[in-house]
KOLTITI-235821 format. One record per atom (N, C-alpha, C): x, y, z. Coordinates in steps of 0.02 Angstrom, whole numbers, padded with zeros to 5 digits, always signed. Each point is the difference from the previous one (the first is absolute). Example, Ala and Ser with C-alpha at 12.3 -4.5 7.8 and 13.67 -1.06 7.14 Angstrom:
+00660-00284+00390/-00045+00059+00000/+00045+00060+00000/-00018+00053-00036/+00042+00059+00003/-00039+00055+00037/
END
This chain:
-00432-00744+00442/-00007+00039+00018/-00004+00052-00052/+00040-00002-00038/-00010+00058-00037/-00041+00000-00068/-00042-00052-00011/-00045-00015-00039/-00063+00042+00011/+00016-00002+00081/-00084+00044+00027/+00014+00068+00014/-00047+00043-00013/-00029+00067-00029/+00037+00028+00086/+00035+00007+00001/+00001+00028+00079/+00065+00062+00012/+00017+00053-00044/-00003+00061+00007/-00016+00041-00020/+00032+00061+00005/-00030+00061-00009/-00064+00044-00051/-00062+00017+00028/-00027+00023-00051/-00037+00039+00034/-00056+00052-00036/-00033+00053+00052/-00057-00019+00024/-00014-00002+00085/-00033-00008+00019/-00070-00032-00022/-00047-00048+00011/-00032-00011-00016/-00002-00042-00078/+00073+00003-00024/+00010-00056-00071/+00043-00047+00006/-00002-00035-00022/+00045-00077-00007/+00082+00032+00003/+00010-00042+00051/+00085+00001-00022/+00027-00032-00060/+00038+00028-00010/+00050-00025-00076/+00046-00051+00025/-00002-00038-00045/+00039-00060+00001/+00101+00035-00040/+00024-00063-00004/+00068+00017-00002/+00013+00017-00096/-00028+00002-00039/-00017+00022-00052/-00027+00071-00003/-00050+00007+00008/-00031+00056+00007/+00065+00045+00032/+00023-00006+00055/+00077+00052+00047/+00027-00010-00046/+00015-00033-00053/+00058+00001-00024/+00004+00046-00079/-00055+00014-00021/-00041+00041-00026/-00022+00059+00032/+00023+00011+00035/-00012+00089+00056/+00057+00039-00051/-00027+00053-00038/+00075+00046-00030/+00001+00062+00067/+00059-00002+00004/+00039+00034+00039/+00028+00059-00030/+00003+00073+00008/+00044+00042+00002/+00076-00001-00009/+00037+00011-00061/+00066-00022+00003/+00038+00079-00004/+00053-00009+00022/+00047+00064+00027/+00029-00027-00044/+00050+00031-00027/+00085+00020-00033/+00021+00050+00001/+00081-00021+00027/+00052+00051-00029/+00050-00006-00017/+00044+00023-00027/+00078+00000-00029/+00020+00032+00054/+00093-00048+00029/+00028+00032+00035/+00075+00024-00011/+00019+00034-00022/+00069-00011-00009/+00033-00014+00047/+00037-00064-00002/+00054-00001+00047/+00056-00001+00004/+00050+00035-00063/+00053+00037-00019/-00020+00048-00080/+00057+00024-00009/-00012+00050-00074/-00025-00079-00067/-00056+00006-00008/+00004-00025-00053/-00013-00068+00027/-00031-00020+00055/-00025-00086+00009/-00049+00013+00035/-00075-00028-00027/-00064+00023+00018/-00026-00075+00050/-00043+00004+00045/-00027-00058+00048/-00082+00024-00014/-00048-00057-00014/-00063+00019-00010/-00049-00031+00043/-00020+00040+00042/-00025-00021+00072/-00083-00008-00004/-00033-00048+00013/-00080-00013-00013/-00014-00026+00070/-00087+00018-00011/-00024-00007+00086/-00055+00002-00015/-00034-00061+00044/-00079+00027+00010/-00014+00043+00055/-00020+00040+00007/+00001+00011+00056/-00053-00003+00042/-00039-00049-00021/-00087-00007+00043/+00029-00068+00002/+00052-00033-00005/+00049-00068+00054/+00030+00014+00020/+00016+00019+00064/+00055+00034+00023/+00073-00063-00011/+00037+00045+00003/+00059-00069-00023/+00008-00038-00049/-00069+00036-00055/+00034-00036-00091/+00048+00031-00026/+00033+00011+00007/+00060+00016-00057/+00062-00037-00045/+00029+00043-00060/+00038-00052-00026/+00060+00064-00032/+00039-00013-00021/+00066+00053-00020/+00018-00036-00043/+00043+00025-00063/+00022-00048-00050/+00023+00066-00055/+00051-00025-00003/+00056+00037-00072/-00059+00033-00060/-00035-00083+00003/-00062+00004-00061/-00041-00006+00027/-00063+00061-00055/-00071+00005+00017/-00034-00055+00003/+00007-00061-00036/-00041-00060-00013/+00006-00033+00034/+00085-00008+00049/-00003-00051+00054/-00005+00034+00037/-00013+00060+00034/-00032+00016+00062/-00068-00017+00004/-00028+00009-00066/-00095-00015+00013/+00001-00059-00012/+00033-00058+00003/-00001-00078-00009/+00036+00004+00090/+00037+00023+00019/-00005-00014+00049/-00057+00035+00081/-00010+00042-00049/-00056+00057+00047/-00070-00067+00002/+00002-00028-00054/-00080-00043+00004/+00025-00056+00018/+00044-00021-00009/+00032-00065+00056/-00034+00023+00075/+00039+00036+00024/+00020+00037+00069/-00096-00005+00017/-00052+00015-00052/-00059+00031+00018/-00029-00064+00006/-00010-00049-00024/-00020-00062-00009/+00011-00039+00041/+00081-00015+00011/+00038-00026+00069/-00043+00030+00068/+00003+00061+00011/-00025+00027+00063/-00089-00001-00018/-00022-00015-00020/-00107+00005+00007/+00008-00089+00011/+00044-00049-00044/-00017-00061+00021/+00018-00002+00078/+00074+00040+00024/+00012-00035+00045/-00046+00033+00067/-00046+00063-00020/-00058+00028+00024/-00057-00031+00031/-00001-00036-00044/-00075-00051-00023/+00028-00039+00057/+00050-00042-00008/+00016-00053+00016/+00011-00001+00085/+00017+00068+00014/+00006+00018+00079/-00059+00014+00020/-00066-00013-00017/-00070+00040+00003/-00006+00066+00009/+00019+00034-00036/+00017+00052-00010/-00025+00033-00054/-00042+00078+00023/-00023+00035-00077/+00068+00041-00028/-00001-00019-00066/+00030+00064-00033/-00019+00045-00023/+00044+00070+00016/-00078+00069-00037/-00024-00013-00059/-00054+00009-00020/-00047-00005-00028/-00020+00089-00022/+00027+00049-00061/-00007+00056+00012/-00053-00005-00064/-00015-00040-00053/-00052+00007-00047/-00003-00077-00021/-00079-00001-00036/-00019-00057-00039/+00058-00048-00032/+00000-00070+00018/+00052-00043-00049/-00031+00024-00083/+00072-00031-00043/-00028+00025-00069/-00023-00059-00032/-00074-00007-00040/-00024-00050-00029/+00052-00028-00049/+00029+00045-00043/+00051-00056-00052/+00074-00011+00041/-00005+00000+00070/+00059-00016-00027/+00022-00081+00040/+00078-00021-00044/+00001-00058+00049/+00051-00020+00006/+00004-00027+00084/+00051+00021+00028/+00044-00074+00027/-00046-00058-00040/+00031-00052+00003/+00064-00001-00066/-00029+00065-00050/+00047-00022-00061/+00061+00038+00021/+00015+00077+00062/+00021+00030+00019/+00052-00054+00047/-00032-00040+00033/+00036-00036+00050/+00049-00049-00041/-00031-00031-00047/+00064-00047-00072/+00046+00038-00036/-00017+00062-00017/+00023+00045-00033/+00056+00016+00032/-00023+00013+00078/+00082+00031+00076/+00039-00078-00016/-00032-00037-00014/+00044-00044+00012/-00021-00014+00085/-00031+00000+00046/-00018-00006+00072/-00019-00077-00005/-00005-00010+00076/+00004-00066+00028/-00056-00048-00023/+00021-00053-00016/-00076-00052-00018/-00058+00012+00029/+00014+00022+00069/-00035-00015+00061/-00046+00061+00004/+00011+00039-00016/-00039+00069+00010/-00039-00001-00074/+00015-00035-00065/-00042-00009-00075/-00023-00048+00037/+00015-00052+00028/-00062-00061+00018/-00060+00013+00059/+00023+00084+00020/-00065+00025+00079/-00038+00051-00067/+00015+00015-00036/-00036+00026-00051/-00042-00063-00045/+00016-00033-00012/-00013-00065-00041/-00063-00016+00047/+00033-00016+00045/-00075-00010+00043/-00076+00031+00030/+00021+00091+00007/-00045+00028-00015/-00032-00002-00054/+00019-00027-00051/-00039+00025-00060/-00045-00066-00019/-00008-00032+00042/-00026-00086+00008/-00076+00017+00022/
END
């Protein structure tokens, strides 16, 4: 199912596969919130992916959490037969499989990406 070109593209173009969908760049919003005097929380979001947010006291941890959430959301949407938002073309130099491994995401997601590459 995921190895097929079955996702969003512009009218008249081929649909994007999972690897391409995971290479789409999204706008990143970031804000620092003072939770109490001298204590800060970083809140990150991809507003073009509704519900894709992460918070942490350390910006790098928030970004890792946000990327995990982005990948999991896109895979879940594709598996459910739904099309994730594609506000711009995929980045050609992106390597979503590396990102999946780096974030320690499930072997199932890595296998889906490897199937697409074949």
